C-alpha positions as CSV (number, residue, x, y, z in Angstrom):
1,M,-30.4,-31.7,-19.7
2,L,-28.5,-33.5,-17.0
3,K,-31.7,-34.3,-15.1
4,L,-33.0,-36.0,-18.3
5,C,-29.8,-38.0,-18.6
6,G,-30.1,-39.0,-15.0
7,K,-33.6,-40.1,-15.5
8,L,-32.8,-42.1,-18.7
9,L,-29.5,-43.6,-17.6
10,G,-29.8,-43.6,-13.9
11,K,-27.6,-41.3,-11.7
12,E,-25.4,-44.2,-10.8
13,R,-24.3,-44.5,-14.4
14,I,-23.0,-40.9,-14.5
15,G,-19.4,-41.2,-13.4
16,L,-18.2,-37.6,-13.6
17,V,-19.6,-34.3,-14.8
18,V,-16.9,-32.2,-16.4
19,G,-17.5,-28.5,-17.2
20,D,-15.5,-25.6,-18.6
21,R,-15.5,-22.0,-17.3
22,E,-18.9,-21.2,-18.7
23,F,-20.5,-23.9,-16.5
24,I,-19.7,-22.5,-13.1
25,G,-22.2,-20.9,-10.7
26,Q,-23.6,-21.4,-7.3
27,K,-27.0,-23.0,-8.4
28,W,-25.3,-25.4,-10.8
29,M,-22.6,-26.6,-8.4
30,K,-25.1,-26.8,-5.5
31,Y,-27.3,-29.0,-7.8
32,L,-24.4,-31.3,-8.6
33,K,-23.3,-31.6,-5.0
34,D,-26.9,-32.1,-3.7
35,T,-27.5,-34.9,-6.2
36,G,-24.3,-36.6,-5.2
37,L,-22.7,-36.3,-8.7
38,L,-18.9,-36.1,-8.8
39,F,-17.8,-33.1,-10.8
40,V,-14.8,-31.2,-12.1
41,M,-15.1,-27.6,-13.2
42,R,-12.4,-25.5,-14.8
43,L,-12.3,-22.0,-13.1
44,P,-11.3,-18.8,-14.8
45,K,-8.2,-17.0,-13.4
46,H,-10.2,-14.3,-11.8
47,H,-12.6,-16.6,-9.9
48,L,-12.7,-16.2,-6.1
49,I,-11.9,-19.1,-3.7
50,H,-12.9,-18.6,-0.1
51,R,-10.5,-20.4,2.2
52,L,-11.7,-21.6,5.6
53,D,-9.1,-19.4,7.3
54,G,-11.0,-16.4,6.0
55,Q,-8.8,-15.6,3.1
56,V,-10.4,-14.8,-0.3
57,V,-8.1,-15.3,-3.2
58,K,-8.3,-15.3,-7.0
59,V,-7.2,-18.5,-8.7
60,D,-4.3,-16.7,-10.4
61,Q,-3.1,-15.3,-7.0
62,L,-2.2,-18.7,-5.7
63,C,1.5,-19.5,-5.8
64,F,2.4,-22.1,-8.4
65,Q,5.5,-24.2,-9.1
66,A,5.7,-25.4,-12.7
67,D,3.7,-28.5,-13.2
68,T,2.8,-28.9,-9.5
69,P,-0.9,-28.6,-8.6
70,I,-2.0,-27.0,-5.4
71,R,-4.6,-28.8,-3.3
72,L,-7.0,-26.9,-1.1
73,K,-8.7,-29.6,1.0
74,A,-11.6,-27.5,2.2
75,C,-12.8,-24.2,0.7
76,L,-15.8,-22.6,-0.8
77,V,-16.3,-22.0,-4.5
78,D,-19.4,-20.0,-5.3
79,G,-20.6,-20.8,-1.7
80,I,-20.3,-24.5,-2.2
81,G,-17.8,-26.4,0.1
82,R,-15.4,-28.3,-2.2
83,Q,-11.9,-29.7,-2.5
84,V,-10.0,-27.7,-5.1
85,W,-7.0,-28.6,-7.2
86,V,-5.4,-25.7,-9.0
87,K,-2.9,-26.1,-11.8
88,P,-2.0,-23.5,-14.4
89,L,-2.5,-24.5,-18.0
90,T,0.1,-23.7,-20.6
91,E,-1.3,-21.5,-23.2
92,V,-1.5,-22.9,-26.7
93,K,-0.4,-20.4,-29.3
94,R,-2.3,-20.7,-32.5
95,P,-0.8,-19.7,-35.9
């Protein structure tokens, strides 16, 4: 679907692709990176991040301070080199 949007609109008119946890995966993120599209993906808490120092951590294992995001300048997510910002979201309690 994104290929079709790119063909119809032109890749330069797509400013940012935003995806929720269901839209992660090596093939998908590689496609986005290879086509030069900017993207933001929400990762589930159990998702693995491979740091360049060799550490492999789950998103929820990173140390957080309330309302302070963590920036990992260079790491691998699903085998794709990216910059990652991690910030816990407050859970919304539904009635």
